[in-house]
SERO-4910 file (N, C-alpha, C, O; in steps of 0.05 Angstrom, whole numbers):
BEGIN
 pado doro    nc1    nc2    nc3   cac1   cac2   cac3    cc1    cc2    cc3    oc1    oc2    oc3
  Met    A     17    -24      0     -2      0     -4     15     25      0     29     29     20
  Arg    A     13     40    -18     25     72    -19      6     93    -17    -13     96    -32
  Ile    A     12    109      6     -2    135     13     14    161      3     37    168     11
  Gly    A     -2    174    -17     12    195    -34     12    220    -15      2    219      8
  Leu    A     23    242    -25     24    268    -16     -6    279    -12    -22    278    -31
  Pro    A    -14    290     13    -37    299     11    -40    327     -8    -20    340    -13
  Cys    A    -65    335    -17    -67    358    -36    -85    373    -21    -99    359     -6
  Lys    A    -90    397    -22   -115    412     -7   -126    430    -25   -111    443    -39
  Ser    A   -153    434    -29   -166    445    -46   -187    456    -38   -195    447    -16
  Glu    A   -204    477    -51   -236    480    -42   -249    477    -64   -242    485    -86
  Val    A   -275    460    -58   -294    452    -79   -323    459    -61   -333    450    -40
  Asn    A   -330    478    -79   -359    482    -71   -367    490    -47   -388    482    -35
  Gly    A   -347    508    -37   -353    526    -10   -341    501     16   -345    505     40
  Arg    A   -329    481      5   -320    464     26   -287    456     28   -276    450      7
  Gln    A   -274    457     48   -242    456     40   -242    422     37   -260    408     46
  Leu    A   -221    415     24   -218    390     15   -191    376     23   -173    390     12
  Val    A   -182    361     32   -157    353     34   -157    322     25   -173    307     35
  Ser    A   -138    310      3   -141    290     -4   -108    278    -11    -88    291    -15
  Ala    A   -113    250    -12    -87    232    -17    -90    207    -32   -103    189    -21
  Gln    A    -81    204    -53    -77    182    -65    -71    160    -50    -51    160    -36
  Val    A    -88    136    -51    -82    109    -38    -82     87    -58   -102     83    -72
  Ser    A    -58     72    -61    -54     49    -77    -51     29    -59    -34     28    -42
  Ile    A    -73      8    -65    -74    -16    -52    -58    -36    -73    -61    -34    -97
  Asp    A    -40    -56    -61    -27    -80    -79    -51    -97    -90    -52   -101   -114
  Ala    A    -68   -104    -76    -86   -120    -80   -109   -109    -98   -128    -98    -86
  Glu    A   -111   -111   -125   -125    -97   -144   -152   -113   -146   -169   -106   -163
  Arg    A   -157   -138   -128   -183   -140   -135   -208   -125   -119   -231   -133   -124
  Phe    A   -205   -103   -101   -220    -86    -87   -228    -57   -106   -214    -41   -117
  Asp    A   -256    -58   -104   -268    -34   -119   -265     -9    -97   -285     -3    -84
  Val    A   -244      3    -94   -244     28    -77   -233     57    -84   -212     59    -97
  Pro    A   -245     79    -77   -236    104    -93   -205    104    -92   -190     92    -77
  Glu    A   -197    123   -115   -165    130   -115   -159    145    -98   -134    143    -95
  Thr    A   -169    161    -81   -160    179    -63   -179    178    -35   -202    169    -37
  Leu    A   -172    185    -15   -182    181     14   -187    217     20   -169    234     17
  Asp    A   -206    222     25   -216    248     28   -225    254     53   -239    238     66
  Phe    A   -216    280     63   -230    292     85   -245    325     74   -235    342     59
  Ser    A   -263    325     84   -276    357     75   -290    369     97   -298    354    115
  Val    A   -294    399     99   -311    411    117   -317    431    107   -304    438     87
  Ala    A   -342    448    116   -357    470    103   -345    492    106   -335    492    128
  Gly    A   -339    514     94   -326    541    103   -295    537     90   -284    519     79
  Ser    A   -287    564     97   -258    570     85   -236    573    104   -213    577     98
  Glu    A   -245    571    128   -222    575    156   -204    548    148   -211    526    140
  Pro    A   -178    561    155   -161    540    155   -161    521    172   -145    523    191
  Ala    A   -174    503    171   -184    478    196   -165    452    186   -148    441    200
  Leu    A   -171    445    161   -153    423    151   -130    425    144   -123    444    129
  Cys    A   -110    399    156    -81    400    160    -72    377    135    -76    353    133
  Ala    A    -56    398    115    -49    384     88    -15    378     90     -4    370     70
  Asp    A     -2    381    113     29    382    109     34    359    122     58    355    126
  Arg    A     15    338    132     25    312    139     15    290    132     -8    295    125
  Ala    A     19    267    131      6    244    123     -7    229    149    -12    205    149
  Asp    A    -13    244    168    -18    227    188    -53    223    193    -60    203    206
  Pro    A    -72    239    185    -99    232    178    -98    204    162   -106    184    174
  Phe    A    -88    200    133    -88    182    121    -78    161    129    -90    140    123
  Leu    A    -56    160    143    -45    135    153    -54    123    173    -52     98    174
  Val    A    -68    137    194    -84    125    212   -107    116    206   -117     96    215
  Ser    A   -119    131    188   -142    113    175   -142     84    161   -159     67    165
  Met    A   -119     82    144   -106     61    130    -97     36    146    -99     14    136
  Val    A    -86     40    172    -71     17    176    -87     -3    186    -76    -25    187
  Pro    A   -111     -2    194   -129    -27    196   -131    -46    172   -129    -71    170
  Val    A   -137    -24    152   -144    -44    123   -117    -55    108   -116    -73     91
  Ala    A    -96    -41    118    -68    -53    111    -62    -74    124    -52    -93    111
  Met    A    -66    -77    154    -66    -98    177    -85   -125    166    -79   -148    171
  Lys    A   -105   -119    154   -122   -140    144   -113   -151    119   -113   -175    113
  Leu    A   -105   -129    103    -95   -145     72    -63   -155     77    -52   -168     59
  Gly    A    -50   -151     99    -23   -163    106     -7   -144     85     13   -154     74
  Glu    A    -13   -121     79      8    -99     61     30    -82     77     23    -69     97
  Asp    A     56    -81     67     67    -62     84     58    -31     71     50    -27     48
  Ile    A     61    -16     87     51     22     75     81     33     74    100     31     89
  His    A     76     45     48     98     63     39     85     96     47     64    102     36
  Val    A     93    113     62     78    136     66    101    156     50    125    155     52
  Glu    A     86    176     32    104    195     17    108    221     29    124    237     20
  Ala    A     86    223     58     88    255     68    100    248     93     99    226    104
  Pro    A    111    271    103    120    267    133     96    257    157     73    265    158
  Val    A    109    241    173     90    232    195    100    239    218    124    241    221
  Ser    A     81    244    239     96    252    264    108    229    279    100    206    277
  Ala    A    127    236    293    150    211    303    137    205    327    143    183    336
  Arg    A    117    220    343    107    210    362     78    183    354     73    161    366
  Leu    A     65    194    333     47    177    320     60    151    310     51    129    313
  Ala    A     84    156    297    101    129    285    106    112    307    104     88    305
  Tyr    A    113    125    328    118    106    350     98     87    362    101     63    368
  Gly    A     75    105    367     46     95    372     35     74    356     23     57    367
  Leu    A     38     73    338     25     58    313     39     28    316     27      8    306
  Asp    A     64     25    329     73      5    331     60    -12    351     55    -35    345
  Ala    A     51     -1    380     39     -8    398     14    -14    390      6    -37    392
  Tyr    A     -4      7    377    -33     -1    368    -32    -29    351    -47    -48    355
  Gln    A    -12    -29    332    -16    -58    320    -14    -78    331    -30    -97    328
  Arg    A      9    -78    348     11   -100    368    -15   -113    387    -21   -136    392
  Ile    A    -29    -84    397    -50    -96    411    -71   -105    397    -83   -122    409
  Leu    A    -81    -98    372    -97   -102    351    -89   -137    346   -105   -154    350
  Thr    A    -65   -142    337    -56   -170    332    -54   -191    356    -56   -215    351
  Thr    A    -49   -180    383    -59   -192    407    -89   -199    403    -94   -221    396
  Trp    A   -105   -183    407   -131   -186    411   -146   -196    387   -166   -207    394
  Trp    A   -144   -197    363   -151   -208    340   -137   -220    325   -141   -211    302
  Pro    A   -122   -238    326    -98   -248    311   -105   -261    286    -88   -266    269
  Asp    A   -136   -270    281   -145   -282    255   -155   -254    239   -163   -256    216
  Ser    A   -155   -239    248   -170   -213    233   -145   -193    222   -148   -184    199
  Phe    A   -121   -187    237   -107   -168    237    -79   -181    235    -76   -202    248
  Ser    A    -56   -172    221    -31   -175    221    -12   -153    223    -17   -131    212
  Gln    A     10   -158    240     31   -134    236     44   -130    211     55   -148    200
  Val    A     43   -103    201     55    -93    179     80    -74    183     82    -63    205
  Ser    A     98    -71    166    114    -54    168    108    -27    151     95    -28    130
  Ile    A    118      0    164    108     26    158    135     35    147    155     33    161
  His    A    138     46    121    159     63    110    159     85    109    144     93     92
  Tyr    A    172    106    125    165    131    125    188    145    111    212    137    111
  Arg    A    177    169     97    193    183     79    210    203    101    234    205     99
  Ser    A    194    219    123    209    227    144    188    229    168    163    229    165
  Arg    A    202    233    192    184    225    224    195    256    235    216    255    249
  Pro    A    185    282    231    195    298    250    182    298    271    160    288    273
  Ser    A    200    312    295    190    313    317    179    340    326    182    358    309
  Arg    A    166    346    352    163    370    351    183    385    371    192    378    392
  Thr    A    189    412    354    216    425    359    206    449    386    219    456    406
  Asp    A    182    457    378    165    474    403    142    470    405    130    453    391
  Asp    A    128    487    427    100    477    436     77    487    415     64    508    421
  Arg    A     73    477    396     50    489    375     24    471    380     13    460    361
  Arg    A     16    469    402     -8    457    407    -28    468    401    -29    487    416
  Pro    A    -51    468    386    -71    489    379    -90    486    402    -96    464    411
  Asp    A    -99    510    411   -118    512    435   -151    498    429   -169    502    445
  Gly    A   -154    484    410   -182    476    404   -183    447    424   -161    437    425
  Val    A   -203    435    438   -210    416    448   -231    399    435   -254    408    437
  Gly    A   -228    378    422   -250    372    409   -260    339    422   -246    325    436
  Cys    A   -288    332    414   -290    312    423   -309    292    402   -321    307    387
  Thr    A   -314    271    396   -334    259    381   -363    263    387   -370    266    410
  Phe    A   -381    264    366   -410    266    377   -426    250    359   -418    246    336
  Ser    A   -445    241    368   -466    231    349   -492    233    360   -512    225    347
  Gly    A   -494    244    387   -521    251    402   -524    224    415   -548    220    419
  Gly    A   -512    209    421   -522    187    441   -512    194    468   -500    215    473
  Val    A   -516    176    484   -508    176    519   -479    181    517   -472    204    525
  Asp    A   -461    166    508   -430    165    513   -426    195    505   -410    208    518
  Ser    A   -438    207    483   -420    232    462   -435    253    481   -417    264    493
  Trp    A   -455    262    489   -469    271    507   -452    275    535   -448    297    544
  His    A   -446    257    546   -433    253    570   -409    263    564   -402    281    579
  Ala    A   -391    253    542   -370    261    542   -363    297    539   -343    309    547
  Val    A   -380    305    529   -382    335    528   -386    352    548   -376    374    553
  Phe    A   -406    337    562   -419    345    591   -391    353    610   -381    375    613
  Glu    A   -383    327    622   -360    328    636   -337    346    624   -322    357    640
  Ser    A   -334    351    600   -312    365    593   -318    396    590   -299    411    584
  Leu    A   -348    409    596   -352    439    596   -338    443    622   -331    428    640
  Pro    A   -333    477    617   -320    493    645   -328    487    667   -312    486    686
  Arg    A   -358    480    671   -366    482    694   -363    450    711   -371    445    734
  Asn    A   -350    434    695   -349    409    703   -320    403    703   -311    386    719
  Cys    A   -305    415    685   -275    412    689   -260    436    693   -264    458    681
  Asp    A   -241    431    713   -225    456    724   -200    456    711   -182    469    721
  Gln    A   -197    442    688   -166    445    672   -172    462    646   -187    456    628
  Pro    A   -159    484    648   -167    498    621   -161    487    594   -175    489    574
  Gly    A   -139    475    595   -125    459    567   -140    434    560   -133    418    542
  Phe    A   -160    431    574   -182    403    569   -206    408    567   -221    389    566
  Gln    A   -219    436    564   -246    443    568   -253    445    537   -243    461    520
  Val    A   -272    427    533   -287    426    507   -287    449    491   -285    470    503
  Thr    A   -288    449    469   -290    472    450   -313    471    429   -332    486    427
  His    A   -306    449    416   -322    436    389   -329    402    394   -313    384    398
  Ala    A   -350    399    392   -362    375    378   -357    365    351   -362    380    332
  Leu    A   -348    341    347   -344    329    320   -363    311    309   -361    288    318
  Met    A   -382    315    292   -400    299    277   -384    288    255   -369    303    243
  Ile    A   -387    261    246   -371    249    221   -391    241    199   -402    220    202
  Asn    A   -396    255    177   -411    242    161   -390    223    141   -370    231    130
  Gly    A   -401    197    141   -389    177    135   -379    156    158   -358    144    153
  Phe    A   -387    153    175   -380    141    200   -408    131    210   -427    146    209
  Asp    A   -411    103    222   -433     91    238   -457    101    221   -454     99    197
  Gln    A   -483    113    230   -506    117    223   -503    141    203   -512    142    180
  Val    A   -491    158    214   -493    185    191   -475    179    171   -451    184    176
  Ser    A   -483    168    144   -467    164    126   -487    176    100   -509    167     94
  Asp    A   -475    197     88   -494    210     78   -476    230     53   -480    254     48
  Leu    A   -451    208     38   -437    224     27   -447    238     -6   -434    251    -21
  Glu    A   -474    228     -8   -489    236    -34   -497    264    -27   -502    280    -45
  Arg    A   -500    275      2   -509    295     13   -543    297      2   -550    315    -14
  Gln    A   -559    278     10   -580    275      5   -603    293     22   -625    301     15
  Gly    A   -584    295     54   -601    318     69   -596    306     99   -594    322    118
  Leu    A   -594    275    102   -593    265    127   -567    281    148   -572    286    171
  Ala    A   -543    288    137   -525    295    150   -531    325    154   -531    331    178
  Asp    A   -538    346    137   -552    369    142   -571    375    161   -573    396    173
  Gln    A   -591    348    166   -614    354    185   -600    345    214   -607    356    235
  Met    A   -581    326    211   -567    324    238   -550    347    248   -550    355    272
  Phe    A   -537    358    227   -522    385    238   -539    402    244   -532    417    262
  Ser    A   -564    405    232   -586    427    239   -594    426    269   -593    445    284
  Thr    A   -602    404    275   -606    395    297   -591    400    324   -599    409    345
  Tyr    A   -567    390    315   -552    384    345   -537    415    345   -534    425    367
  Arg    A   -530    429    324   -510    451    328   -526    469    349   -516    473    371
  Pro    A   -552    482    343   -562    502    362   -559    485    389   -548    497    408
  Ala    A   -567    458    392   -571    449    420   -534    454    439   -529    463    461
  Leu    A   -518    445    420   -492    445    432   -485    478    439   -471    485    458
  Ala    A   -495    495    422   -492    518    422   -497    530    452   -481    545    464
  Gln    A   -521    521    461   -526    528    488   -512    527    506   -512    544    524
  Trp    A   -493    503    508   -472    500    523   -443    510    517   -424    505    531
  Gly    A   -443    527    492   -423    542    490   -399    523    472   -375    527    468
  Val    A   -416    500    464   -396    485    445   -400    493    414   -422    501    407
  Glu    A   -383    491    399   -387    493    369   -389    463    351   -369    449    347
  Leu    A   -410    457    342   -410    432    327   -391    432    300   -387    455    293
  Leu    A   -382    418    288   -370    414    264   -378    391    253   -382    370    266
  Met    A   -381    392    224   -386    365    205   -367    357    195   -356    377    186
  Leu    A   -354    335    191   -333    331    172   -339    310    157   -348    290    169
  Glu    A   -337    309    133   -337    286    113   -315    273     99   -298    285     85
  Thr    A   -318    243    105   -296    226     98   -305    205     83   -327    195     91
  Asn    A   -292    193     61   -297    176     47   -280    146     57   -280    125     45
  Gly    A   -268    150     80   -258    123     93   -275    107     94   -265     85     87
  Arg    A   -299    104    100   -310     78    105   -315     62     77   -315     37     78
  Leu    A   -318     74     55   -318     64     27   -295     39     26   -299     15     20
  Phe    A   -272     50     33   -250     23     33   -251      7     56   -237    -14     53
  Lys    A   -262     10     79   -264     -6    101   -296    -26     94   -299    -48    105
  Asn    A   -310    -19     83   -335    -32     74   -328    -56     51   -338    -78     52
  Glu    A   -311    -48     31   -299    -64     13   -283    -80     24   -288   -103     18
  Ile    A   -261    -78     42   -240    -99     51   -249   -111     79   -247   -135     85
  Leu    A   -260    -91     95   -259   -106    126   -290   -117    130   -308   -106    117
  Ser    A   -295   -137    146   -314   -148    150   -329   -129    169   -316   -110    177
  Arg    A   -356   -132    176   -366   -117    196   -355   -116    222   -353    -95    234
  Ser    A   -346   -139    230   -335   -144    256   -311   -133    256   -303   -127    278
  Glu    A   -297   -129    235   -267   -121    233   -270    -88    230   -252    -73    238
  Ser    A   -288    -81    221   -293    -53    220   -298    -39    254   -289    -18    264
  Ile    A   -313    -58    265   -321    -52    295   -296    -54    309   -291    -34    323
  Arg    A   -276    -73    309   -251    -74    319   -231    -55    316   -209    -55    328
  Ser    A   -241    -37    299   -212    -15    289   -226     11    288   -213     31    282
  Tyr    A   -253     11    294   -268     40    291   -251     61    305   -247     82    293
  Gly    A   -241     58    327   -225     80    339   -208     95    320   -205    119    325
  Ala    A   -193     83    297   -178     93    281   -192    109    265   -181    130    256
  Ser    A   -215    103    259   -234    123    237   -236    150    252   -232    172    242
  Leu    A   -244    143    277   -250    176    295   -220    188    300   -221    212    306
  Ser    A   -196    178    298   -175    188    309   -162    204    282   -146    223    282
  Ala    A   -173    187    260   -159    197    233   -175    229    226   -164    249    216
  Ser    A   -202    227    236   -216    251    228   -205    273    248   -207    296    238
  Ala    A   -194    271    272   -182    293    290   -162    295    282   -156    318    287
  His    A   -139    282    269   -116    288    254   -121    305    228   -105    323    222
  Ala    A   -139    299    217   -147    318    191   -152    350    202   -146    369    188
  Leu    A   -164    352    225   -168    378    236   -146    384    258   -152    399    276
  Ala    A   -125    375    256   -101    380    268    -89    408    271    -70    414    286
  Ala    A   -101    423    258    -96    453    256   -110    470    277   -101    491    287
  Leu    A   -134    458    282   -153    464    295   -149    453    333   -145    467    353
  Phe    A   -151    424    331   -146    411    354   -122    406    371   -104    396    358
  Gly    A   -117    410    397    -89    401    405    -96    377    423    -80    361    432
  Arg    A   -123    377    428   -136    351    445   -159    343    431   -172    359    418
  Phe    A   -165    316    434   -186    303    424   -194    280    440   -177    262    445
  Gly    A   -220    280    450   -232    256    465   -248    238    446   -260    247    427
  Gln    A   -248    218    451   -264    199    435   -282    181    458   -276    165    476
  Ala    A   -304    191    451   -329    177    471   -327    151    476   -333    136    457
  Gly    A   -320    142    496   -328    114    506   -344    104    523   -354    119    539
  His    A   -350     79    523   -370     68    535   -361     53    557   -379     44    571
  Ala    A   -338     48    563   -330     28    594   -318     49    611   -302     66    603
  Thr    A   -326     45    635   -308     48    657   -283     36    663   -278     17    648
  Tyr    A   -268     40    678   -242     25    690   -253     -2    700   -235    -19    701
  Gly    A   -272    -11    707   -278    -32    717   -271    -58    698   -280    -61    675
  Leu    A   -252    -76    714   -247   -100    693   -262   -118    680   -254   -134    662
  Asn    A   -292   -116    691   -313   -128    675   -316   -112    648   -325   -125    629
  Glu    A   -311    -91    646   -319    -70    624   -297    -66    605   -303    -60    581
  Leu    A   -274    -68    611   -248    -66    592   -244    -90    579   -225   -106    583
  Lys    A   -265    -93    560   -262   -121    543   -251   -106    517   -257    -82    513
  Pro    A   -231   -122    496   -224   -113    473   -244    -99    458   -264   -111    450
  Lys    A   -241    -72    452   -259    -66    428   -243    -45    413   -221    -35    418
  Gly    A   -260    -41    393   -241    -17    370   -235     11    382   -216     25    375
  Ser    A   -251     18    401   -240     49    415   -232     38    449   -250     26    461
  His    A   -217     40    455   -208     29    480   -190     45    499   -173     58    488
  Ala    A   -190     46    527   -170     60    539   -145     47    538   -127     61    548
  Ala    A   -138     24    530   -111     19    526   -103     27    494    -81     27    485
  Leu    A   -120     32    484   -119     33    454   -110     56    437    -92     57    421
  Asp    A   -130     82    447   -134    108    436   -109    125    432   -101    137    412
  His    A    -98    123    456    -78    140    461    -52    138    442    -35    155    437
  His    A    -54    113    434    -30    106    417    -31    120    394    -10    119    381
  Leu    A    -51    134    383    -54    145    363    -53    174    362    -58    187    341
  Ser    A    -48    182    384    -40    213    385    -12    222    368      7    207    362
  Ser    A    -12    247    361     17    262    349     30    270    367     27    264    391
  Asp    A     49    287    355     63    305    370     50    331    379     59    344    398
  Gln    A     30    339    366     13    363    367    -12    352    373    -25    368    387
  Leu    A    -23    332    367    -53    327    376    -55    297    395    -47    276    385
  Gln    A    -66    300    420    -68    282    443    -95    271    438   -116    284    438
  Ile    A    -95    247    435   -119    228    432   -125    219    459   -107    208    472
  Ile    A   -158    222    471   -164    220    492   -186    201    491   -205    203    475
  Tyr    A   -182    181    510   -208    161    508   -225    170    530   -217    167    553
  Ala    A   -250    182    526   -269    199    544   -286    182    552   -295    166    535
  Gly    A   -295    181    579   -325    170    589   -320    150    610   -339    140    622
  Thr    A   -294    142    616   -286    127    635   -297    129    667   -302    109    681
  Ser    A   -301    156    673   -312    164    696   -338    153    699   -347    159    721
  Ala    A   -352    141    687   -382    136    701   -397    114    674   -395    118    650
  Gly    A   -409     96    685   -427     79    669   -450     89    654   -457    112    658
  Arg    A   -460     76    640   -480     81    623   -503     92    643   -511    115    638
  Ala    A   -514     78    663   -536     86    676   -528    108    694   -545    125    699
  Thr    A   -503    110    706   -497    140    717   -494    163    694   -502    186    699
  Lys    A   -482    158    672   -485    180    652   -513    191    647   -517    215    648
  Leu    A   -534    173    642   -560    181    646   -574    197    663   -588    217    657
  Glu    A   -568    187    687   -570    201    714   -564    230    714   -581    246    719
  Leu    A   -536    238    706   -528    262    703   -534    279    683   -531    303    682
  Leu    A   -544    263    666   -561    281    637   -591    284    637   -603    298    621
  Val    A   -603    272    654   -632    271    655   -643    296    657   -662    300    641
  Asp    A   -636    313    673   -649    344    675   -635    362    656   -639    386    659
  Glu    A   -620    353    637   -610    376    622   -629    377    594   -630    359    576
  Pro    A   -643    400    594   -667    404    569   -659    397    540   -674    389    523
  Ile    A   -625    406    538   -625    396    508   -618    372    506   -621    364    483
  Val    A   -610    357    521   -612    328    520   -636    310    523   -639    286    517
  Gln    A   -653    329    533   -678    310    535   -693    315    507   -707    297    499
  Lys    A   -690    336    492   -699    337    462   -682    326    441   -692    321    419
  Thr    A   -663    324    444   -644    312    428   -630    284    425   -617    276    406
  Leu    A   -637    271    453   -619    246    456   -621    221    437   -644    211    436
  Arg    A   -604    209    423   -616    194    399   -596    165    412   -572    165    416
  Val    A   -610    146    415   -599    125    429   -612     97    406   -602     75    411
  Cys    A   -627     99    388   -638     80    373   -620     62    353   -603     75    341
  Phe    A   -621     43    350   -604     25    332   -611     27    304   -596     18    286
  His    A   -638     43    298   -647     44    272   -637     68    261   -629     85    276
  Pro    A   -637     73    235   -627    102    227   -641    117    234   -665    114    239
  Pro    A   -623    144    235   -640    171    252   -664    178    230   -664    174    206
  Lys    A   -686    191    247   -705    195    238   -715    221    261   -709    225    285
  Phe    A   -734    237    239   -735    269    254   -764    276    254   -777    273    234
  Asp    A   -776    286    277   -799    299    277   -803    320    258   -791    341    258
  Pro    A   -825    311    238   -833    341    215   -835    367    229   -827    389    220
  Gln    A   -849    361    256   -863    394    269   -833    401    283   -819    418    273
  Ser    A   -825    387    304   -801    400    316   -775    400    305   -760    419    310
  Gly    A   -768    378    289   -746    371    281   -727    357    291   -705    352    281
  Asn    A   -739    349    321   -721    333    339   -718    303    337   -739    292    333
  Val    A   -699    290    338   -695    265    329   -718    251    344   -731    261    363
  Ile    A   -722    226    333   -743    207    339   -728    179    347   -712    169    331
  Asn    A   -733    167    371   -725    141    376   -746    119    375   -768    123    385
  Cys    A   -741     99    365   -761     82    359   -776     65    380   -793     50    372
  Cys    A   -768     69    412   -775     66    433   -782     32    433   -800     25    448
  Glu    A   -771     13    418   -778    -13    413   -752    -24    413   -750    -43    429
  Cys    A   -729    -18    399   -702    -37    396   -693    -41    422   -700    -27    441
  Glu    A   -672    -62    425   -663    -71    451   -648    -36    461   -653    -25    483
  Lys    A   -634    -29    443   -623     -3    459   -638     15    468   -628     26    488
  Cys    A   -667     26    458   -678     37    465   -692     30    495   -695     46    514
  Val    A   -698      1    495   -719     -4    510   -697     -8    546   -706     -7    569
  Arg    A   -673    -13    540   -655     -7    564   -653     20    573   -654     27    597
  Thr    A   -650     37    553   -647     66    560   -674     76    572   -673     94    589
  Ile    A   -699     65    565   -721     73    575   -719     60    609   -722     75    628
  Ala    A   -714     33    611   -711     22    633   -694     39    657   -702     44    680
  Cys    A   -670     46    644   -649     69    662   -663     96    672   -660    104    695
  Leu    A   -679    108    655   -700    128    659   -718    126    681   -718    140    701
  Leu    A   -736    107    674   -755     97    696   -746     99    717   -755    114    734
  Ile    A   -726     81    721   -706     76    748   -696    103    763   -681    101    782
***
């Protein structure tokens, strides 16, 4: 596998950063480039390093057993962390992933403290993401460098997949942006086609086992904005909860760079406790989305609709009743 030099452009009012990805196995129908884009003209996307492209493609290369050749610079800290990341995945799931060699053109180290001030957090509208933002608000976090400034929703990940821009991503953004603004948090929507590579090459279970890389890659694409980035997790540090998973307290921090710290967020409370902390927050009451089914919205209010019948809805209802 070869990852080419990133190229930045502006298309239809969106910033776009792309890099050509060449896979040795030619039997797969995948895009020629891996892309990340955001709306607006602010210089948020980073094109001077291959960090987001490499992080996104490592699980795919590990599945194929292909070494990676990277033409653009990669953070020295990230290069070091990816070795540990690979060792963990191959230890947990040796039948799915194998260790590959990564050949770097250059691995610059940080020479001064240029960490951006932005603090981001993954956001989907669910319990874990609402709580991850909540516990990082200034009223709940007394560490200035860790207080959340932005939430990041990803078009092309999980249930929010609207790369043809048929309206779902815009509706999600329109619903949650004003809600989060009430907490003083700015919502961003980043679009990526990384899922097209994973859907073609990885099985559903293998995608779940490596989804933390997709989240981290999106943060690295916005490394000009974020100095720290939390990935909303489901598990506390209880031994019965720290089972192997694609985003994990033992895994995510290895995907940090010299300038961007990746943090596994959410270990302070279990799901029931998170709900208890959030239950009296009006914006969460109106917009919480826990349903396994694709997002739907009330035509009158625009608020998200949960089916109230699937397993995840039912256990959330049970917690709320208790």
